[in-house]
C-alpha positions as a Markdown table, in Angstrom:
| # | Residue | x | y | z |
|---|---|---|---|---|
| 1 | Met | -6.7 | -1.5 | 1.3 |
| 2 | Ile | -6.8 | -4.2 | -1.4 |
| 3 | Gln | -6.5 | -7.9 | -0.7 |
| 4 | Gln | -2.9 | -8.0 | -1.9 |
| 5 | Glu | -1.9 | -5.4 | 0.7 |
| 6 | Arg | -3.8 | -7.3 | 3.4 |
| 7 | Ile | -1.9 | -10.5 | 2.5 |
| 8 | Arg | 1.4 | -8.7 | 2.7 |
| 9 | Leu | 0.4 | -7.0 | 6.0 |
| 10 | Ala | -0.7 | -10.3 | 7.5 |
| 11 | Arg | 2.6 | -12.0 | 6.5 |
| 12 | Arg | 4.7 | -9.2 | 7.9 |
| 13 | Ala | 2.7 | -9.0 | 11.1 |
| 14 | Ala | 3.4 | -12.8 | 11.5 |
| 15 | Gly | 7.1 | -12.0 | 11.0 |
| 16 | Met | 7.3 | -14.3 | 8.0 |
| 17 | Ser | 9.2 | -14.1 | 4.7 |
| 18 | Gln | 7.5 | -14.9 | 1.5 |
| 19 | Lys | 9.3 | -18.2 | 1.4 |
| 20 | Gln | 8.3 | -19.1 | 5.0 |
| 21 | Leu | 4.6 | -18.3 | 4.2 |
| 22 | Ala | 4.7 | -20.3 | 1.0 |
| 23 | Glu | 6.1 | -23.3 | 2.8 |
| 24 | Ala | 3.4 | -23.0 | 5.6 |
| 25 | Val | 0.6 | -22.7 | 3.0 |
| 26 | Gly | 2.0 | -25.4 | 0.7 |
| 27 | Val | 2.8 | -23.3 | -2.4 |
| 28 | Gln | 5.8 | -21.9 | -4.2 |
| 29 | Arg | 7.3 | -18.6 | -3.1 |
| 30 | Ser | 6.4 | -17.1 | -6.5 |
| 31 | Ala | 2.7 | -17.7 | -5.6 |
| 32 | Val | 3.0 | -15.6 | -2.5 |
| 33 | Ser | 4.8 | -12.9 | -4.5 |
| 34 | His | 1.9 | -12.9 | -7.1 |
| 35 | Trp | -0.7 | -12.7 | -4.3 |
| 36 | Glu | 1.1 | -9.7 | -2.8 |
| 37 | Ala | 1.7 | -7.9 | -6.2 |
| 38 | Pro | -0.6 | -4.8 | -6.7 |
| 39 | Leu | -2.1 | -6.4 | -9.8 |
| 40 | Gly | -1.4 | -9.9 | -8.7 |
| 41 | Lys | -3.6 | -13.0 | -8.7 |
| 42 | Asn | -6.0 | -13.8 | -5.9 |
| 43 | Pro | -5.4 | -17.0 | -4.0 |
| 44 | Ser | -8.1 | -19.7 | -3.9 |
| 45 | Val | -10.4 | -19.8 | -0.9 |
| 46 | Ser | -8.6 | -22.8 | 0.5 |
| 47 | His | -5.3 | -20.9 | 0.3 |
| 48 | Leu | -6.9 | -17.8 | 1.9 |
| 49 | Arg | -8.2 | -20.0 | 4.7 |
| 50 | Lys | -4.7 | -21.4 | 5.2 |
| 51 | Leu | -3.1 | -17.9 | 5.0 |
| 52 | Ala | -5.5 | -16.6 | 7.7 |
| 53 | Glu | -4.7 | -19.6 | 9.9 |
| 54 | Val | -0.9 | -19.4 | 9.5 |
| 55 | Thr | -0.7 | -15.6 | 10.0 |
| 56 | Gln | -3.4 | -15.7 | 12.7 |
| 57 | Val | -5.6 | -13.0 | 11.2 |
| 58 | Gln | -9.3 | -13.1 | 10.8 |
| 59 | Phe | -10.4 | -14.8 | 7.5 |
| 60 | Glu | -13.1 | -12.1 | 6.8 |
| 61 | Trp | -10.6 | -9.3 | 7.2 |
| 62 | Leu | -8.1 | -11.0 | 4.9 |
| 63 | Val | -10.7 | -11.6 | 2.2 |
| 64 | Thr | -12.9 | -8.5 | 2.4 |
| 65 | Gly | -11.2 | -6.0 | 4.6 |
| 66 | Arg | -14.1 | -6.0 | 7.0 |
| 67 | Gly | -13.4 | -6.4 | 10.7 |
| 68 | Glu | -10.2 | -5.7 | 12.5 |
| 69 | Met | -6.7 | -6.9 | 12.5 |
| 70 | Ser | -4.9 | -6.2 | 15.8 |
| 71 | Leu | -1.3 | -5.2 | 15.2 |
| 72 | Ser | 1.5 | -4.1 | 17.5 |
| 73 | Arg | 2.6 | -0.5 | 17.2 |
| 74 | Glu | 6.0 | -1.7 | 15.8 |
| 75 | Val | 4.3 | -3.6 | 13.0 |
| 76 | Gln | 2.0 | -0.7 | 12.2 |
| 77 | Leu | 4.9 | 1.7 | 11.9 |
| 78 | Asp | 6.9 | -0.8 | 9.8 |
| 79 | Ser | 4.0 | -1.5 | 7.4 |
| 80 | Ile | 3.8 | 0.5 | 4.2 |
| 81 | Ala | 0.2 | -0.5 | 3.7 |
| 82 | Thr | -0.9 | 0.9 | 7.1 |
| 83 | Ala | 1.4 | 4.0 | 7.0 |
| 84 | Asp | -1.4 | 6.0 | 5.3 |
| 85 | Ala | -2.7 | 7.4 | 8.6 |
| 86 | Leu | 0.1 | 6.5 | 11.0 |
| 87 | Leu | 3.0 | 8.5 | 9.6 |
| 88 | Ile | 1.1 | 11.6 | 8.7 |
| 89 | Glu | 0.5 | 13.6 | 11.8 |
| 90 | Asp | -0.6 | 16.9 | 10.2 |
| 91 | Pro | -4.4 | 16.8 | 9.5 |
| 92 | Leu | -4.1 | 19.0 | 6.4 |
| 93 | Glu | -1.3 | 16.8 | 5.0 |
| 94 | Phe | -3.4 | 13.7 | 5.7 |
| 95 | Arg | -6.4 | 15.2 | 3.8 |
| 96 | Leu | -4.1 | 16.0 | 0.9 |
| 97 | Val | -2.6 | 12.5 | 0.7 |
| 98 | His | -6.0 | 10.9 | 1.1 |
| 99 | Ala | -7.6 | 13.0 | -1.6 |
| 100 | Phe | -4.6 | 12.3 | -3.9 |
| 101 | Arg | -4.9 | 8.6 | -3.4 |
| 102 | Glu | -8.6 | 8.7 | -4.2 |
| 103 | Val | -8.0 | 10.2 | -7.6 |
| 104 | Pro | -7.6 | 7.8 | -10.6 |
| 105 | Leu | -3.9 | 7.2 | -11.4 |
| 106 | Arg | -4.1 | 9.1 | -14.7 |
| 107 | Ala | -5.2 | 12.3 | -13.0 |
| 108 | Arg | -2.5 | 12.2 | -10.4 |
| 109 | Val | 0.2 | 13.8 | -12.5 |
| 110 | Ser | -2.0 | 16.7 | -13.4 |
| 111 | Leu | -2.8 | 17.2 | -9.7 |
| 112 | Leu | 0.8 | 17.1 | -8.8 |
| 113 | Glu | 1.7 | 19.7 | -11.4 |
| 114 | Val | -1.0 | 22.0 | -10.1 |
| 115 | Met | 0.3 | 21.6 | -6.5 |
| 116 | Glu | 3.9 | 22.2 | -7.6 |
| 117 | Glu | 2.9 | 25.3 | -9.5 |
| 118 | Leu | 1.0 | 26.7 | -6.5 |
| 119 | Ala | 3.9 | 25.9 | -4.2 |
| 120 | Ala | 6.3 | 27.6 | -6.6 |
| 121 | Gln | 4.1 | 30.7 | -6.6 |
| 122 | Arg | 4.0 | 30.8 | -2.8 |
| 123 | Thr | 7.7 | 30.1 | -2.2 |
| 124 | Gly | 9.2 | 31.8 | -5.3 |
| 125 | Arg | 11.1 | 28.6 | -6.2 |
| 126 | Ala | 10.3 | 25.5 | -8.3 |
| 127 | Ile | 9.5 | 22.4 | -6.3 |
| 128 | Gly | 10.5 | 19.0 | -7.6 |
| 129 | Arg | 11.4 | 20.2 | -11.1 |
| 130 | Arg | 14.4 | 19.6 | -13.2 |
| 131 | Asn | 14.3 | 21.3 | -16.6 |
| 132 | Gly | 10.5 | 21.4 | -16.5 |
| 133 | Ser | 10.0 | 17.7 | -15.8 |
| 134 | Arg | 9.4 | 15.9 | -12.6 |
| 135 | Pro | 11.9 | 13.3 | -11.6 |
| 136 | Gly | 10.6 | 9.8 | -11.6 |
| 137 | Ile | 7.1 | 10.8 | -12.8 |
| 138 | Pro | 6.3 | 9.8 | -16.4 |
| 139 | Val | 4.6 | 12.6 | -18.4 |
| 140 | Thr | 1.5 | 11.3 | -20.2 |
| 141 | Gly | -0.5 | 13.2 | -22.8 |
């Protein structure tokens, strides 16, 4: 989990909106939005310290991902960032999703196409295809 995801998770676990967190830390809401964006900016150390204090999470966990963050079951299930392991109960499906996420972004489309082709061969019908393309997935060359 990247720092941006940990910031979002800490905010959501604290039951705060981006605006509420921004006010508590002393920044604009847009700063919190940038901190939570996948390719967003990292907050300063003083802001990280305040974030940890306000959201009541461990500073080390927030900054590095080391250590633990205790969450209620409701927050875990509500959190997209922690849904990796929680919402996938089938061990084979978990392995598949985990392996897919470990692959660089550029290779994911190729892997998906191979998987769809294998599934189509097994079931006798195309999976996720419309006129040879995949909905919502850009085709790159």
